[in-house]
LUMTOR-533610 format. One record per residue (C-alpha): x, y, z; residue number from 1. Coordinates in Angstrom, 1 decimal, always signed. Example, Ala and Ser with C-alpha at 12.3 -4.5 7.8 and 13.67 -1.06 7.14 Angstrom:
% residues 2
<site <+12.3,-4.5,+7.8>,1>,
<site <+13.7,-1.1,+7.1>,2>,
% end
This chain:
% residues 218
<site <+0.0,+0.0,+0.0>,1>,
<site <+2.8,+2.4,+1.0>,2>,
<site <+4.8,+1.5,-2.1>,3>,
<site <+1.7,+2.3,-4.3>,4>,
<site <+1.4,+5.6,-2.6>,5>,
<site <+5.0,+6.4,-3.4>,6>,
<site <+4.9,+5.1,-7.0>,7>,
<site <+1.5,+6.4,-8.1>,8>,
<site <+0.4,+9.0,-5.5>,9>,
<site <-2.3,+10.5,-7.9>,10>,
<site <-4.0,+7.1,-8.5>,11>,
<site <-3.7,+6.2,-4.8>,12>,
<site <-5.3,+9.4,-3.6>,13>,
<site <-8.1,+9.2,-6.3>,14>,
<site <-9.0,+5.7,-4.9>,15>,
<site <-8.9,+6.7,-1.3>,16>,
<site <-11.0,+9.8,-1.5>,17>,
<site <-13.9,+7.8,-3.0>,18>,
<site <-14.1,+5.4,-0.1>,19>,
<site <-17.0,+5.9,+2.4>,20>,
<site <-15.5,+6.0,+5.9>,21>,
<site <-12.5,+7.2,+7.8>,22>,
<site <-11.6,+4.1,+9.9>,23>,
<site <-8.3,+3.4,+8.1>,24>,
<site <-7.4,+7.1,+8.2>,25>,
<site <-7.7,+7.2,+11.9>,26>,
<site <-5.5,+4.1,+12.2>,27>,
<site <-2.9,+5.8,+9.9>,28>,
<site <-2.8,+9.0,+11.9>,29>,
<site <-2.7,+7.2,+15.3>,30>,
<site <+0.2,+5.1,+14.0>,31>,
<site <+2.1,+8.2,+12.9>,32>,
<site <+1.6,+9.6,+16.5>,33>,
<site <+2.6,+6.4,+18.2>,34>,
<site <+5.9,+6.2,+16.3>,35>,
<site <+6.7,+9.6,+17.7>,36>,
<site <+5.5,+8.7,+21.2>,37>,
<site <+8.0,+5.9,+21.5>,38>,
<site <+10.9,+8.3,+21.6>,39>,
<site <+9.2,+10.4,+24.3>,40>,
<site <+8.5,+7.3,+26.3>,41>,
<site <+12.1,+6.3,+26.2>,42>,
<site <+13.2,+9.7,+27.6>,43>,
<site <+10.3,+10.0,+30.1>,44>,
<site <+10.6,+6.5,+31.6>,45>,
<site <+14.4,+7.0,+32.0>,46>,
<site <+13.6,+10.1,+34.0>,47>,
<site <+11.1,+8.3,+36.1>,48>,
<site <+13.6,+5.6,+36.9>,49>,
<site <+16.3,+8.2,+37.8>,50>,
<site <+13.8,+10.0,+40.1>,51>,
<site <+12.9,+6.8,+41.8>,52>,
<site <+9.3,+8.0,+42.3>,53>,
<site <+7.1,+6.7,+39.6>,54>,
<site <+3.9,+7.8,+41.3>,55>,
<site <+4.9,+11.5,+41.3>,56>,
<site <+5.9,+11.4,+37.6>,57>,
<site <+3.2,+9.0,+36.3>,58>,
<site <+0.7,+11.7,+35.1>,59>,
<site <+3.3,+14.1,+33.6>,60>,
<site <+5.0,+11.1,+31.8>,61>,
<site <+1.7,+10.1,+30.3>,62>,
<site <+1.1,+13.6,+29.1>,63>,
<site <+4.6,+13.9,+27.6>,64>,
<site <+4.3,+10.5,+25.9>,65>,
<site <+0.9,+11.4,+24.5>,66>,
<site <+2.1,+14.7,+22.9>,67>,
<site <+3.1,+13.2,+19.6>,68>,
<site <-0.2,+11.3,+19.2>,69>,
<site <-2.1,+14.5,+20.0>,70>,
<site <+0.2,+16.4,+17.6>,71>,
<site <-0.5,+14.0,+14.8>,72>,
<site <-4.2,+14.4,+15.2>,73>,
<site <-3.9,+18.2,+15.3>,74>,
<site <-1.6,+18.1,+12.3>,75>,
<site <-4.2,+16.0,+10.4>,76>,
<site <-7.1,+18.3,+11.3>,77>,
<site <-5.0,+21.4,+10.8>,78>,
<site <-3.9,+20.5,+7.3>,79>,
<site <-7.3,+19.2,+6.3>,80>,
<site <-9.3,+22.2,+7.4>,81>,
<site <-6.6,+24.5,+6.0>,82>,
<site <-6.6,+22.9,+2.6>,83>,
<site <-10.4,+22.8,+2.6>,84>,
<site <-10.8,+26.4,+3.5>,85>,
<site <-8.1,+27.8,+1.2>,86>,
<site <-9.2,+25.8,-1.8>,87>,
<site <-12.9,+26.8,-1.2>,88>,
<site <-12.0,+30.5,-0.8>,89>,
<site <-9.4,+30.8,-3.5>,90>,
<site <-10.6,+28.4,-6.1>,91>,
<site <-14.3,+28.1,-5.2>,92>,
<site <-14.2,+24.3,-4.7>,93>,
<site <-17.2,+22.6,-3.2>,94>,
<site <-16.0,+19.1,-2.5>,95>,
<site <-16.8,+17.7,+1.1>,96>,
<site <-14.3,+17.9,+3.9>,97>,
<site <-14.4,+14.2,+4.3>,98>,
<site <-12.5,+13.8,+1.0>,99>,
<site <-9.8,+16.1,+2.3>,100>,
<site <-9.5,+14.3,+5.6>,101>,
<site <-9.1,+10.9,+3.9>,102>,
<site <-6.4,+12.1,+1.5>,103>,
<site <-4.5,+14.2,+4.1>,104>,
<site <-4.2,+11.2,+6.5>,105>,
<site <-2.3,+9.2,+3.9>,106>,
<site <-0.1,+12.1,+3.1>,107>,
<site <+1.1,+12.1,+6.7>,108>,
<site <+2.9,+8.8,+6.3>,109>,
<site <+6.3,+10.5,+5.7>,110>,
<site <+5.8,+12.1,+9.1>,111>,
<site <+5.5,+8.6,+10.6>,112>,
<site <+8.7,+7.5,+8.8>,113>,
<site <+10.4,+10.6,+10.1>,114>,
<site <+9.2,+9.8,+13.7>,115>,
<site <+10.7,+6.3,+13.3>,116>,
<site <+14.1,+7.7,+12.1>,117>,
<site <+14.0,+10.4,+14.8>,118>,
<site <+13.5,+7.6,+17.4>,119>,
<site <+16.9,+6.2,+16.4>,120>,
<site <+18.5,+9.6,+16.8>,121>,
<site <+16.9,+10.2,+20.2>,122>,
<site <+18.0,+6.7,+21.4>,123>,
<site <+21.6,+7.4,+20.4>,124>,
<site <+21.6,+10.9,+22.0>,125>,
<site <+19.8,+10.1,+25.2>,126>,
<site <+21.5,+6.8,+25.9>,127>,
<site <+24.6,+8.8,+26.7>,128>,
<site <+22.8,+11.2,+29.2>,129>,
<site <+23.5,+10.6,+32.9>,130>,
<site <+20.0,+11.2,+34.1>,131>,
<site <+20.7,+11.0,+37.8>,132>,
<site <+23.5,+13.6,+37.5>,133>,
<site <+21.4,+16.0,+35.4>,134>,
<site <+18.5,+15.7,+37.8>,135>,
<site <+20.7,+16.2,+40.8>,136>,
<site <+22.2,+19.4,+39.3>,137>,
<site <+18.6,+20.7,+39.0>,138>,
<site <+17.7,+19.6,+42.5>,139>,
<site <+15.7,+16.7,+41.1>,140>,
<site <+12.5,+18.4,+42.0>,141>,
<site <+9.5,+18.0,+39.7>,142>,
<site <+9.2,+16.0,+36.5>,143>,
<site <+8.8,+19.1,+34.3>,144>,
<site <+12.0,+20.6,+35.7>,145>,
<site <+13.9,+17.4,+35.2>,146>,
<site <+12.5,+16.9,+31.8>,147>,
<site <+13.6,+20.3,+30.6>,148>,
<site <+17.1,+19.7,+32.0>,149>,
<site <+17.4,+16.3,+30.4>,150>,
<site <+16.1,+17.6,+27.0>,151>,
<site <+18.6,+20.5,+27.1>,152>,
<site <+21.4,+18.0,+27.9>,153>,
<site <+20.5,+15.8,+25.0>,154>,
<site <+20.2,+18.8,+22.7>,155>,
<site <+23.8,+19.7,+23.4>,156>,
<site <+24.9,+16.6,+21.6>,157>,
<site <+25.9,+17.5,+18.0>,158>,
<site <+24.0,+14.4,+16.8>,159>,
<site <+20.8,+15.9,+18.0>,160>,
<site <+20.7,+18.3,+15.0>,161>,
<site <+19.7,+15.3,+12.9>,162>,
<site <+16.3,+15.1,+14.7>,163>,
<site <+14.9,+18.4,+13.5>,164>,
<site <+16.5,+17.9,+10.1>,165>,
<site <+14.7,+14.6,+9.7>,166>,
<site <+11.4,+16.2,+10.8>,167>,
<site <+11.8,+19.0,+8.2>,168>,
<site <+12.5,+16.5,+5.4>,169>,
<site <+9.5,+14.5,+6.5>,170>,
<site <+7.3,+17.6,+6.4>,171>,
<site <+8.5,+18.4,+2.9>,172>,
<site <+7.8,+14.9,+1.8>,173>,
<site <+4.3,+15.2,+3.3>,174>,
<site <+3.9,+18.5,+1.4>,175>,
<site <+4.7,+16.7,-1.8>,176>,
<site <+2.0,+14.1,-1.1>,177>,
<site <-0.4,+16.8,+0.0>,178>,
<site <-0.3,+18.3,-3.5>,179>,
<site <-1.7,+15.0,-4.9>,180>,
<site <-4.1,+14.8,-2.0>,181>,
<site <-5.5,+18.2,-2.7>,182>,
<site <-5.6,+17.6,-6.4>,183>,
<site <-7.7,+14.4,-5.8>,184>,
<site <-9.9,+15.7,-3.0>,185>,
<site <-10.7,+19.0,-4.5>,186>,
<site <-10.4,+18.2,-8.2>,187>,
<site <-7.8,+20.9,-8.8>,188>,
<site <-5.0,+21.0,-11.4>,189>,
<site <-1.5,+20.3,-10.0>,190>,
<site <-0.4,+23.9,-10.1>,191>,
<site <-3.4,+25.2,-8.2>,192>,
<site <-3.1,+22.3,-5.6>,193>,
<site <+0.5,+23.3,-5.0>,194>,
<site <-0.6,+26.9,-4.4>,195>,
<site <-3.1,+25.7,-1.7>,196>,
<site <-0.6,+23.4,+0.0>,197>,
<site <+2.6,+25.6,-0.1>,198>,
<site <+1.6,+28.1,+2.7>,199>,
<site <+0.5,+25.4,+5.1>,200>,
<site <+3.7,+23.4,+4.6>,201>,
<site <+5.7,+26.6,+5.1>,202>,
<site <+4.0,+27.2,+8.4>,203>,
<site <+4.7,+23.6,+9.4>,204>,
<site <+8.4,+23.9,+8.6>,205>,
<site <+8.8,+27.2,+10.3>,206>,
<site <+7.2,+25.7,+13.5>,207>,
<site <+9.7,+22.8,+13.3>,208>,
<site <+12.6,+25.3,+12.9>,209>,
<site <+11.3,+27.5,+15.8>,210>,
<site <+11.0,+24.4,+18.1>,211>,
<site <+14.5,+23.3,+17.1>,212>,
<site <+16.0,+26.7,+17.8>,213>,
<site <+14.4,+26.7,+21.3>,214>,
<site <+15.6,+23.1,+22.0>,215>,
<site <+19.2,+24.0,+20.9>,216>,
<site <+19.1,+27.2,+22.9>,217>,
<site <+20.2,+29.3,+19.9>,218>,
% end
């Protein structure tokens, strides 16, 4: 299925937008988020072990681990509503939102691949972090304080730069597929679909860059 999406994205999107429900699309988006959550879980659970108080950190860890899943859903809805509204306003399209939701979910697959590659980077970076020492230097009080300290420590590793780079490349690959998604869902020519997609992808990439700058302390 993924190979068909990469080989023939236009035919793939045409087939998907004509299907009646969103069950598979929810599965795809959830999987994209889970692949990102695994990296957060690795860091969060190491902090819990270093703190030696899992009850205190249990709820914050759950929130931290859930962030990528929530982010994937928000990205799906954000892109879908954005594409729907821009194409309706600029090109006067009238196709239903359901078609956009279906196509956009499949276009997010590169984000899932990026999350998987990012997991490898995070593992290499945060395996070398001495959690207990970092937490001790920050008084070891509160999960959020410890989390910020550990994340800053990992971001100081030169290898960490690969994580936002992978995320940007995944966003650009998703943008490429979104052009086909918009073309199929809104019955637009390729050039007009690109004009709908471009500003949304630009916002996405700028957000990734802003997050990376904050993480790196630049």
